[in-house]
N, C-alpha and C positions, 0 to 999 in steps of 0.2 A: 533751396532746404525743402522745397516738398517733395524730388524727385529723389532727394537720400532719403528722406522720410518712407515713401515709398517702396526704395528698394529696401528697407529696413524693415517692413513690415511683410513687404513679400518674399523674403528672407525666412522670416519668422513662422509666416506660415507652413512652407516650404520644411520649413525642419520638425514645427508640430504635425503635417500630414502622416509619417510615421507612427504615432501614438496611441490611435487605436485600433491597429494589426493584432494579431494573436500572435502568439508566439510559436517561433519557427515548429514546421510538424516534428515529430520523435521528442521535440522537450516536454512534453504531458501525454499519457496514457497508460490504460490496463490490460494489465493481461494475465494467463492463467497459464500452468502447466500440470501435468502427471509428474510428480517427481520419481514415485514410484506406487506398487500397489498395498495398502487405498490412499495413500498420502497426496494430497493434491498442493499446489501453492498459488496464491491470487495475490496479483501486487500492484501497486500505483506508482506515480510521480508526475510530476509537477515542474514545470519549467527549471528539469535538469534534476530535482531534489528527490528522493524517496520519499512517498507519503505513507504508507504499507506495507507492509509483509505478513501475509497467514499462511501458515499452514496448516490445513485442516486437511479433518479426514469425516467425509458424508454420514451422516447417521445409517443405523441398521435399519432395515425397510423403507430408506428416502427415495424418492423417484427420483433419482439422481440424472441430470445430462449430462450425458455424453463428451460434451465439450468441456465439460468443467466446472469450479465454479467462476461465475461470469461475474463481470463487474463495465458497468456504464460511466468514462469518462466525462464528465460537463466543465467541457474546456471555457473559460472565461477570456474572450477578447480585453476584456479591462485590465492591464494589470494589476491596482487595485483591488480587486475582487479574488478571491480563491477558487481552483479548481477543487470540485465536488465529484464523488468516485458513490453510484449507489452499485451495490450486488447481493448475490443470494450464497451463501459457502452450500448449499441444498444442487446449484449450477439453475434453478428455475427462479424466476420475476419472480413469480406468485408462492413463493419458499417458504419456509417455517423458519432457516437462516441467516435472512438476510442484517444486512450490514451497511452502516453509510461512514462516510470518510470526508475529513476537511480537510484541505491545504496548508490553509493558512494557519489552523491551530494542529496540526498534525493531533488532528484524533478520528476515534475511531469507534462508532456507538453500535455494539453488537448486543440483544437480548437487553436494549434499554442503558447499557451499562457502556458508559465511557472510559478509553486506553488512550493513552497519552501516547505517540511513538514516540515524540519525539527521541534527539540524543539511538536512533538507531537500535527501537524497541521492536521485538517482532512478535506476533501472537499463535503459539500452538494451541487450534480448535479440534476438542474432536467431539462432532457436530450430535444433539442428543436433549433430553429432557430429562435434566439439568446436562446442558455441554456443558465439555469439562475445560477449560480454559487457563492455557499458561500463559507469563508477558517472561521474555531473555532480552538480553541484552548484546546487539552485533552490533560490528564496525565495518560500515561498509566504506568502500574507495571511492578514489576521485573520480569525479561523472567527467568524462572527456568531452570536451570542447565542440568538436562536433556534431550538430542533434543530428545527423543521420547516425551514426551512433550510437545514442544511447537510449532505445528498443534492448538493441542487442548485449552493449553493459548489464540495466539491468534484469535481463534474465539470467544473462552468466554470475552477477553478484548473488540472486538467490540461491542460482547450483551451488557455487563457493560455500553459503554460510551453508547449506547443508554439509556439506565434505569436512568442512571445520569446525562445527559445534556440533559437537555429539547429542548432546537433547536433542539437535534438531535429526538428527541424523538417526536417533533409532524413535525415533516419534514414530508410531503412537503408545511406547509401550508405555507404562506406567512409569512413573519420577520413585525411585528407591526412599523410604519410607526414612521418614528422620532418625538419626541414630542417638536421641536424648533420651536416657534412662526414664522411665517410666517410674514418675513419685510418688499415686497411688498403692501401687506393691509396698508388701513390710516386708524389709530383711529377713 
């Protein structure tokens, strides 16, 4: 009986040994790329799911980093703790266009305001004082099963969204004014 119990405990310990491992490389990360002049995109994913996508235009006169808007992914080794992302849309870590994202809540905080990014939301931001912010809904494709394919898939998704959604493709062009009649004018 003691041998069976010792064997059972040893098996349980071996089974639990993988619980503290971080997710495989590629399942979580952050990146940015230049879409067209002057539009950049920064995006982050956690455990194979897109957390945020921000298409942005750095503000006029900003001391913009030529590497683009950067974000640092803080990957949690504990599956119960969320991955977090911190970055700057002007490409400078000490810049004025800082943002934070949380993989558990799918929330991006920019200029002190939270934006829910669940259900395929993307942000279009023209950095300035104040920044012009639009939020759109997009549909992401199914994530590949191989962790090594995830970073390439995420890059292809942000490119596809820009091609398929006219508002993203035309960004930073201003949205058309609403077609509602002006009720203050007399007829």
